[in-house]
C-alpha positions, 0 to 999 in steps of 0.5 A, a space after each residue: 859432797 863426799 858420801 861414804 859407802 856406809 852411813 856412820 853409826 851415831 857415835 862415829 857421826 859425833 866424832 866426825 862433827 868434832 873433827 870439823 875444822 880441826 887440824 890436830 885431833 885425837 880419836 880415843 875410841 874403844 876397840 871395835 867402835 870404828 876408828 878406821 872408818 871415822 878417819 877414812 870418812 874424815 879424809 874423804 870429806 877433807 879431800 872433797 873440800 880440797 883441804 888434803 890430797 894424800 893420807 899417810 897411815 902409820 900403824 903397828 905391823 900387825 895392823 897396817 895391812 888391815 887398812 887395805 880391806 877397810 879402804 875397800 869396805 868404807 871409802 865412798 865410790 866417788 873417792 875410790 874410783 880415783 884413789 891410789 893405795 900403796 902398802 909398804 913392805 920391807 922385803 919388797 920385790 923388784 916389781 913392788 919397788 917399781 910400783 912404789 916409784 910409780 906411786 910416788 912419781 908425778 902425783 896427778 891433781 885430783 888423784 888422791 893417794 893413801 900410803 900404809 906404813 908399819 911403825 916398826 920400820 921407822 925405828 931403824 929403816 932409813 928407806 922407810 923414813 925417807 919414804 914417809 918424809 918424801 910422801 908428806 912433802 909432795 902434797 897437802 897431807 894428813 898423817 894418822 898414827 893408828 894405835 898411837 901408844 906405839 909412840 908413847 916413849 919420848 926417848 924411843 927413836 921412832 917416837 922422836 922421828 914421828 913427833 919431830 920430823 913427820 908431825 910438822 910436815 902434815 897439814 892434818 894430824 890424827 892419833 887413834 887409840 882405844 886406850 891412850 894411857 895404858 900404863 900411866 899418864 906419862 904415856 900421853 905426852 908424846 902422842 899429843 906432841 905429835 898433834 902439836 908442840 905444847 898442845 897440853 901446855 908443857 914445853 918438855 916431857 920433864 915439865 909434864 912429868 913434874 906436874 903429874 908424877 910423884 917422883 922419889 929419888 933413890 940410889 942405884 949403883 952409887 948414883 941418884 935415880 928418879 923413879 915415878 911412884 905415883 900420879 896426881 892431878 888426873 882431873 887437870 890432865 883430863 881437862 887439858 886433853 878434852 878439847 883436843 879429843 873425842 872419847 867413846 866407850 863400847 857401852 856408849 855405842 848402842 847401835 853396833 852389831 853383836 859380833 865384830 870380827 878383826 884380824 891381827 897379822 903376825 910376821 914369822 921369825 927367820 927360823 919359823 920361815 925356814 922350818 915352815 918352808 921345809 915342812 911345807 915342801 916335805 908335806 906336799 912331796 909326801 902326800 903327792 907320792 901316794 896313790 890316795 890322799 885322805 882328809 885325815 892325812 892332809 889335816 895332820 900335815 896342816 896341824 904340823 905347819 900350824 904348830 910351827 906358826 905358833 912357835 913349836 914343832 916336834 922332831 922325828 924323835 917325838 921331842 917338842 922344840 920351841 921356835 922364836 916367834 912374834 905371836 905372843 908379842 902381837 897379843 901383848 901389843 893388842 891387849 895394851 890398847 884394851 882395858 877390859 876383860 878378855 878371853 884368849 883361846 889357844 889350840 895347844 897346851 904349851 901355848 896356854 902356859 906360855 901366853 898366861 905367863 907372858 900376860 902376868 909379866 906384862 900386865 902385872 895382873 892375875 890370869 886365869 887358865 882353863 885347860 886340861 892341865 889344871 882340872 883340879 883348879 880351873 873352876 876356882 880360876 874361872 870364879 876369879 876371872 868372873 869376880 876379881 877385877 885384878 884378874 883381867 884374862 882367862 887363857 883357855 883351850 876350846 876343848 876344855 872351856 868351849 862348852 857350857 861356860 858363861 864368860 859374859 864379863 869379857 867383851 874381847 875374844 882373841 884367838 891366839 890360835 885356832 883348832 881345825 874343829 868347826 864346833 870348837 870355834 862355834 862353841 867358843 865364840 858363844 862364851 861371852 854371849 848370853 841373855 841380857 848381853 848388850 855390848 858388842 863383842 870383838 873377835 880377833 884372830 892372830 894370823 900369819 898371811 899366806 899360810 895355813 893359818 889364813 886358810 883355817 881361819 877363813 874356813 872357820 869364819 865361813 862355817 866350813 868343816 875342814 874335814 868335809 871340804 878337803 879331798 884327795 884332789 884338792 889337798 894342795 890348795 890347803 898346804 900351798 
């Protein structure tokens, strides 16, 4: 019998009990309740029983690589010793391509495989599509869509491919979502179509929409357009979903640890890559040419590199320039899976402004700010965040809001970016904590792998003071 590396929490065991005998199922588990572990335990159990041999995980770009660590952390020893894992990369080197071919070639009985793939690649990368299909047809497989709201749009190319092509090839299908209907009940249709055609009792999206949406016909540019202006019969839809899903909220999970740490990977834009590489080379050369290198000098160079990762830089003339970036979109994608209140910490004033405006536009809600630029209004904005249900987010700098504030109504903390100050990090983590707090809090760091971003976060999470750690002898470890 399969044994997981760690015993499931009570709610995870309930989910596993519901999954028994189900070839298609939705795990609607709130953020940080352990969807990933539950799926890996489910796969291990099915593999041990001879029901499946392989697992295809499809997740957003910022998430799919985090499964690598989850596999190491959660898969039981008996499975881990036999398991092969491959992570897709659109920009794979020749050596990576050789590894992929070996991974796919002549699969060995008794040697299960897990393939990790980002869903964005399925939008327009034919090589990724061929890989996903080819993998699923090789052996009996399970296919998992993590953060399945990514396939909510029935008209999107990737949704059609996942639902029409991949769904029928998998013996077992799972969708994972903390918030299955982030914008409207219409978002649920395609997710359940992946699980099974007509699972909710409708032959088409238009029939589904006619049942649950209030539609108004209006004129645009001389033609009639149907607009959704409201929704109805939510209880009926809930009853149709319930037999095929397991739902758990954070408040139901009494045995979770008080703090849960996660990361969300961010990919650099081509312009950021170019500027970062140039600045990295210049910084290393400039410091390497001096007889003495101080921690202050190194931290200054780290700061400049870090600003590029956040989407801005300063020219030699002192002019701030914006760079195209994916960080803000990664934040919006993360919050789409969450329906509570959240704290977003930013290192720079420019980011506070950019992020707050993006949140207002995307979620059509009020956003509070707490930073040096709104000293005259930030106390009132804080009160709004604490008391107004429509004010879901507070965007702040740790220098301004990291001390003495109590924001216990937030159960999610996102570090859009970190300062290099350990005290800033330690103090800011405590804002959602307090006497009487019973819910677990998730701390999510947005990070660009392989950059100073990763090194800063590793140091701060490890309670390491950068200034005390960096010396003249080891500066290259931090910059390269």
